[in-house]
C-alpha positions in Angstrom: 86.0 115.1 139.3 87.2 112.1 137.4 83.9 110.7 136.2 85.5 108.1 134.0 84.5 104.6 133.9 86.3 101.8 132.0 84.5 98.5 131.0 87.0 95.5 130.8 85.1 93.2 128.4 82.3 93.7 125.8 80.0 90.9 126.3 76.7 90.8 128.0 77.8 92.1 131.3 80.1 94.4 130.1 77.8 96.3 127.4 75.1 96.5 130.2 77.4 97.9 132.7 78.5 100.5 129.7 74.9 101.4 129.2 74.0 102.1 132.6 77.0 104.1 133.0 76.2 106.0 129.9 72.7 106.7 131.3 73.8 107.8 134.6 76.0 110.4 133.0 79.7 108.9 133.3 82.4 109.2 130.6 82.4 105.7 129.4 84.9 103.7 127.6 85.1 99.6 126.9 87.9 97.8 126.0 88.2 94.2 124.9 91.1 91.9 124.1 88.9 89.9 122.0 86.8 90.7 119.1 83.2 92.3 120.3 80.1 90.4 119.1 78.2 92.0 116.5 74.9 92.4 118.6 77.1 94.0 121.4 78.8 96.5 119.1 75.3 97.5 117.7 74.2 98.3 121.4 77.4 100.2 122.3 76.9 102.5 118.9 73.5 102.9 119.8 74.3 104.7 123.0 77.2 106.4 121.4 79.8 104.8 123.8 83.5 104.7 122.6 85.0 101.0 122.6 88.4 99.1 121.4 88.6 95.2 120.5 91.4 93.1 120.1 93.6 95.3 122.5 93.9 96.8 125.7 95.2 100.4 125.5 96.6 101.2 128.8 96.6 105.0 128.5 92.6 104.8 128.2 92.1 102.2 130.8 94.5 103.5 133.5 92.4 107.1 133.1 89.7 105.7 134.8 88.4 106.5 138.3 86.7 103.2 138.3 86.7 100.0 136.6 84.0 97.3 135.9 85.5 94.1 135.1 84.4 90.9 133.2 83.9 88.3 135.6 85.8 86.0 133.2 88.8 88.2 133.9 91.0 86.6 136.1 93.1 88.7 138.8 96.6 87.2 137.3 95.9 88.9 134.0 98.2 91.7 133.5 96.2 94.2 132.9 94.4 93.5 136.2 97.7 93.8 138.0 98.5 96.9 136.3 95.1 98.7 137.1 95.7 97.4 141.1 99.1 98.7 141.1 97.7 102.2 140.1 94.8 101.9 143.1 92.2 102.1 140.8 89.0 100.4 142.1 87.7 97.1 140.3 84.3 96.0 140.7 81.9 93.8 138.8 78.6 94.7 136.8 76.5 93.3 139.5 77.9 95.4 142.2 77.8 98.6 140.0 74.2 97.7 138.8 73.1 97.3 142.7 74.4 100.8 143.5 71.5 102.2 141.2 68.7 99.6 141.2 65.5 100.8 143.3 63.8 97.2 143.6 64.5 94.2 146.0 67.4 92.0 144.9 66.8 87.9 145.3 70.1 86.5 144.3 71.2 83.0 144.0 74.5 81.4 144.0 75.9 77.7 144.5 78.2 75.3 142.6 75.2 73.3 141.5 71.3 74.2 140.7 71.6 77.9 140.7 70.1 78.4 137.2 67.3 76.2 137.8 66.3 77.8 141.3 66.9 81.0 139.5 64.7 80.4 136.7 62.0 78.6 138.7 62.0 81.7 141.4 61.9 84.2 138.5 59.0 82.0 137.1 56.9 81.8 140.6 57.3 85.8 140.9 56.2 86.7 137.1 53.3 84.4 137.1 52.0 86.0 140.4 51.8 89.5 138.7 55.1 90.8 140.3 56.9 93.7 138.6 60.1 91.4 138.3 63.1 91.3 136.1 65.6 88.0 135.5 69.2 88.8 135.1 72.7 88.2 136.6 74.5 85.0 134.8 71.4 84.0 133.4 69.5 86.0 130.8 70.6 89.4 130.3 72.8 91.5 132.2 71.7 93.2 135.6 72.7 96.8 135.0 70.9 96.6 131.5 67.8 95.9 133.1 68.6 98.8 135.5 69.3 101.1 132.9 66.3 100.9 131.0 63.7 100.3 133.3 62.5 100.1 136.9 61.5 96.9 138.8 60.1 96.0 142.1 61.8 92.9 142.0 65.4 91.6 140.5 66.0 87.9 140.9 69.6 87.2 140.0 72.0 84.4 139.4 75.2 85.1 140.6 78.5 83.1 140.0 81.4 83.4 142.6 83.4 85.4 140.1 80.9 88.0 140.2 80.5 87.9 144.0 84.8 88.6 144.1 84.0 91.9 142.7 81.2 92.9 144.7 81.4 95.5 147.9 78.1 96.7 149.0 76.0 94.3 147.1 72.9 93.5 149.3 70.2 91.0 148.3 66.9 91.3 150.1 66.6 87.3 149.8 69.8 85.4 149.2 69.9 81.8 148.6 73.1 79.1 148.3 72.4 75.9 146.7 75.4 74.0 147.7 79.0 74.1 147.8 81.3 71.4 146.0 85.1 71.9 144.9 85.0 74.1 141.5 86.9 76.5 139.9 89.6 76.3 142.2 92.3 77.2 139.6 90.8 80.7 140.1 91.0 80.3 144.1 94.8 79.2 144.3 93.4 75.7 144.6 92.3 76.2 148.0 88.8 75.1 148.8 88.5 78.1 151.8 89.0 80.8 149.3 86.0 79.5 146.9 83.7 79.1 150.1 84.7 82.8 151.2 83.7 83.9 147.7 80.1 82.3 147.8 79.6 83.4 151.2 80.0 87.0 150.1 76.5 86.6 149.0 75.4 87.6 152.9 78.5 89.9 154.0 76.1 92.9 153.9 72.9 91.4 154.3 71.1 92.2 157.9 68.6 91.0 160.1 65.9 92.3 157.9 66.9 90.2 155.0 66.4 86.4 154.5 69.0 83.8 153.6 67.7 80.4 152.4 70.5 77.4 152.3 70.9 73.6 151.8 71.0 72.3 155.2 72.5 68.9 153.9 75.4 70.4 152.3 78.5 69.4 155.3 80.6 72.6 153.9 77.7 75.0 153.9 76.8 73.6 157.3 80.1 73.9 158.6 80.6 77.5 157.5 77.5 78.8 158.8 78.2 77.1 162.2 81.6 79.0 162.0 80.2 82.3 161.4 78.1 85.2 162.5 75.0 85.4 160.1 72.9 88.4 160.4 69.8 87.7 158.1 67.2 85.6 159.1 67.7 82.1 158.0 65.4 79.4 156.2 67.1 75.7 155.8 65.8 73.3 153.5 66.7 69.5 153.8 65.9 65.9 152.2 66.6 64.5 155.7 65.6 66.6 158.8 62.0 66.8 159.4 62.4 69.5 162.0 63.3 72.1 160.0 60.6 74.5 158.5 61.0 73.3 154.8 61.8 69.9 154.3 61.4 66.9 151.9 60.2 63.4 152.8 59.0 60.9 150.3 58.8 63.4 147.3 56.7 65.5 149.5 57.8 69.0 150.2 56.9 70.7 153.6 56.8 74.2 154.0 55.9 75.0 157.7 55.9 79.0 157.1 53.1 78.2 154.8 51.5 75.1 156.4 51.6 73.4 153.1 52.5 70.2 151.7 53.4 70.3 147.8 54.0 66.9 145.9 57.0 66.7 143.5 55.0 65.1 141.1 52.5 67.7 140.7 55.7 70.1 139.4 57.5 69.8 135.8 60.8 69.0 137.9 62.2 65.4 138.9 64.9 64.1 141.0 66.0 64.8 144.5 68.2 67.7 143.4 65.3 69.6 142.0 63.6 68.9 145.3 66.3 71.2 146.9 65.8 73.9 144.0 62.3 73.7 144.0 62.3 74.1 148.0 64.5 76.8 147.7 62.7 78.9 145.2 59.5 78.5 146.7 60.9 79.4 150.1 62.0 82.8 148.4 58.6 83.4 146.4 56.9 83.1 149.7 59.0 85.3 151.6 58.7 87.7 148.8 54.8 87.6 149.6 53.6 85.2 146.8 50.3 83.6 147.7 50.9 79.6 148.1 48.0 79.2 145.7 49.9 81.1 143.0 52.9 79.0 143.5 51.1 75.9 143.1 49.8 76.9 139.9 53.2 78.1 138.7 54.7 74.9 139.6 52.9 73.1 136.9 53.8 75.6 134.0 57.6 75.9 134.3 60.1 75.0 131.7 63.6 74.5 132.7 66.7 75.8 130.9 67.7 73.1 128.2 70.7 70.9 129.2 69.4 70.1 132.4 67.6 66.6 132.9 66.0 67.9 129.5 64.0 65.0 128.2 64.3 65.0 124.5 62.3 62.1 122.9 61.1 58.7 123.5 61.9 56.2 120.9 60.6 52.6 121.1 59.9 52.9 124.6 63.4 54.2 125.6 63.8 58.0 126.9 66.8 60.0 125.8 67.7 62.7 128.3 70.1 65.6 127.7 72.2 66.6 131.1 75.0 67.9 129.1 75.3 70.8 132.0 76.2 67.9 134.2 80.1 68.7 134.4 81.1 67.3 137.4 80.3 64.3 139.2 78.2 66.1 142.3 75.8 66.8 139.2 75.7 63.3 138.1 75.0 61.9 141.6 71.6 64.0 141.7 71.2 63.0 137.9 71.5 59.2 138.6 69.3 59.4 141.7 66.6 61.0 139.3 65.8 57.7 137.7 64.2 54.4 139.1 64.9 53.1 135.4 68.0 50.9 134.2 70.3 53.5 132.5 72.5 53.9 129.2 74.8 56.4 130.8 76.8 58.3 128.7 79.8 60.2 130.2 83.4 61.5 129.6 85.0 64.7 128.2 87.8 66.6 130.0 88.2 64.9 133.4 88.2 67.7 136.1 90.0 65.6 138.9 87.0 63.6 139.2 86.4 61.3 142.1 84.1 58.7 140.7 83.8 57.1 144.0 80.6 58.9 144.5 78.9 57.4 141.8 80.0 53.7 142.1 77.3 52.5 144.3 74.6 54.0 142.0 76.3 53.0 138.7 76.3 49.3 140.0 72.9 49.4 140.8 71.1 51.6 137.9 73.6 51.5 135.0 73.7 48.5 132.3 75.8 50.1 129.6 78.0 52.8 129.9 79.4 54.6 126.8 82.0 56.9 127.2 82.3 60.1 124.9 85.6 61.7 124.8 89.3 61.6 123.8 90.4 60.5 126.8 88.2 57.8 128.5 91.1 55.8 130.3 89.9 57.0 134.2 85.9 56.2 133.4 87.1 52.7 131.7 89.1 51.7 134.2 86.7 52.5 137.0 83.5 51.1 135.8 84.6 48.4 133.8 83.1 45.3 136.1 80.7 47.3 137.4 78.5 47.6 134.3 77.6 45.0 131.9 79.4 47.0 128.9 81.5 49.6 128.3 82.0 51.2 125.0 84.2 54.2 123.6 83.6 56.7 121.0 84.5 60.4 120.0 81.2 60.8 117.7 77.9 62.1 119.1 76.1 60.3 116.0 77.9 56.8 117.1 76.7 57.6 120.5 73.1 57.6 119.5 73.7 54.5 117.3 75.3 52.5 120.1 72.6 53.5 122.3 69.7 52.7 120.0 71.0 49.1 119.4 71.8 48.3 123.0 69.0 50.2 125.0 65.7 48.2 125.9 62.3 49.2 126.2 61.8 51.1 129.6 65.3 52.0 129.9 66.7 55.6 130.1 69.6 56.9 127.7 71.5 59.5 129.7 73.7 62.0 128.9 75.4 63.3 132.1 78.9 63.6 131.2 80.8 64.5 134.4 83.2 66.1 132.6 83.9 69.5 130.5 83.4 69.5 127.0 86.0 71.0 125.3 87.8 68.1 123.8 85.3 67.5 121.1 82.7 70.4 121.5 82.5 74.3 121.9 80.9 74.3 125.5 78.4 72.0 127.3 75.6 73.9 125.2 76.7 72.4 121.7 77.3 69.2 123.2 73.9 68.8 124.4 72.4 70.9 120.9 74.3 67.9 119.2 72.9 65.2 121.1 69.4 66.3 121.2 69.9 67.0 117.3 70.9 63.4 116.9 68.2 61.9 119.0 65.6 63.7 117.2 67.1 62.7 113.9 67.0 59.0 115.2 63.3 59.7 115.9 62.3 61.1 112.7 64.3 58.0 111.1 62.2 55.6 112.9 58.9 57.4 112.1 59.8 57.4 108.5 60.2 53.4 108.8 56.9 53.2 110.1 55.1 55.4 107.6 
């Protein structure tokens, strides 16, 4: 029997899968067409796992009985086409790890909000004393967690790319935050293909499992109405007070716990975080966490950076880093999180944005738009006349100087770009890090003047 597993991609998921495969007695080989980072080479060598980098050796790869593919490798890649022609099964690290995990799985997917929901769900279980691991598309790989320790619960963020590579993956609790058009270049520019990938989350779940979803999302609601859904469902809403979980005037109602939780007693703000919080709390309740523990943990949660991250208040002006907002749908939520007047920083690589979704909010709340990007034509054309002033720049330091000069006490300077970052930055994290550092430099300069 061929017991050979080949891992394509030597990053976080690939290295984790390789270690799990080695621990389980497989003959393992890792192949990465790019350079493997030093931290992953060290891990592979520690477990005596053979690897290659900078090349895919077909003879090594095609000798496998099973291929575990990095989610970043598209199906149209030549090596994937060759593997499929040889009828070798290709799966994702999430699928592979789930075959060996002994604990229960809470899996979170969606276009927006999945990282915050995942981190908060993990925090609620961890704070309650559960033996729980965090993994998937956030933190360490799921496979590495399974390889090194046994947990009662695994809280996983899973992307559509990861779900594409699943076969028998079965969460005990699944959460779908929302669906808006994204990554369509990987799905033949067909929204229905992207929707199908997201719904693979529940394809193996049964009546003993639980599925939590955002009821107000028309795409999700239509898809659920048109298919057989086997797990028990919990719908959360910002509008429908007939549901078991809903929000009204920033009060979150949980009928399954007979409890009302005010958003101002949590660390998260904005309507999108009402959705995230209601879904995470619902998952924690279904996992058996006591409501008293949930209340306490909601006050201590610290979100991941670049998601409505308050950086500093300088001269009465708050500077907020929402660099993760790389599409217009995210900006809708960001703008809705503030009642103050805004200096809005947007721009980058446009992904076919429909700015009409935010025109009313911009007209109501935004006083100045600062365009940060190499091609700002669409932003300038859309919002000139809707705001007092539109300014263009390609420098993050200049952005902060302009904002500092134009902002008035009580206003918010909001970086919520609605665009990808790759024209001026390595990624959205780099954009957010540079924004944060520029703001902190400004604050330090301001403090020096006072002293």
